[in-house]
N, C-alpha and C positions, 0 to 999 in steps of 0.2 A: 539399528542405530539411526539410519536415515529417517525411518518412520517416526521415531521419537523426536528427532530434530524437527521434522516437518510439523508434527503435532504441537510441539512446544512453540515453534515460530508462529504457527497459525493461531494458537491460543493467545500469544502475546499480541499479535496483530489484531485479533478480535477485541482485545481490551482497548485498543486505540480507537475503535469505532465510537467510543463514548467521549473521546476528547473533543472539546469544542473550541473554536476560535470565534470570538465575538458571539453572535447568536447562531452561527451556522455550524451544524455538525457535519461530519464526514459523510454520513448517510444522506443527509439533505443535499449536500453539495454534489454527490454522485447522482442522485435522483434528478437534480436540476441541470445536470450536464456541465457543471462548472469544473469538476476534476474527474480524473480517471486513473485506473490502475495501469501500471507499466510492468513489463517483464523483469525489470531490475529490482522489484520489491518496493518501489516507492510510488507515490502518487505524483501526478503532474497536473497543472491547470490545463483544462481544455479551452476555457475561455479566459483570456487574460484580464481578470478583474483583480482589484486590490484585495478583496475579501477571499477570493480563491487562492491567490498567492500566499496570503497570510496563513490560511488553513493548511495549504500545502507545506509551507515551511515548518509549521508546528507539528504536523503529523509526521513528516519525514524525519524531523529531529528526534521525535519519540521513537519512531521505528528504528532509527540508527542505534539508539541506546539499547533497545530490545534485541536487535540483531547481534550487537556486540556481546550481550549477556549470553545469548544462546550459543554463539560461536565459542566463547570461552568454555561454557559447560560441556560442549561436544567436541572441543579441540578441532574445529574447522574454521575456515576463513569467514569473515563477515560477509564478503561477497557471495560465498556459497549459500549462506543462510538467506541472504536477501534475494538471491536469484531463485532459490527453491520456493520461497514464500511468494515471490512475484508471480511465478508460473501458476501457483495454486490460486492466488487472488484473481488473476486474469481469467483463469478457467472457471472460477466460481462467481464471476461478476453476474449481477442480475440483469434481466432483460431491460433494455433501455439505458443501461449504463455504458460509459465509454471505456474502452481499453486500447492501449497502444500496441499494435501488432509488431511482428519482427521487422516489418518494413518501415517502422517509425511513424506510421499513419494511424490516426485515431479511427477506431471502428466502434459503431454503436451495436451492442448486443441485442 
């Protein structure tokens, strides 16, 4: 069941990569070091720009909705879905992207 949950959450999250805010996509923002993945399943701005914050808000809102949906389908908490997804997204971040470690510090992969 956990595998299904993780796959579902990752699929849902992958769909979010196509979400855009203004002209900036999540992938572009990650590549530019504007935002990064965190272990809690949400992105956060690495550089405090208005565009990065707007994208962060939009992506995290969409993720919350997806996490809620997966949580209901699997009878688990939203936090559990978010945390499992966050751990996967952090571990799968591409070279050059920022991730926030357990110490709360940004690390460049």
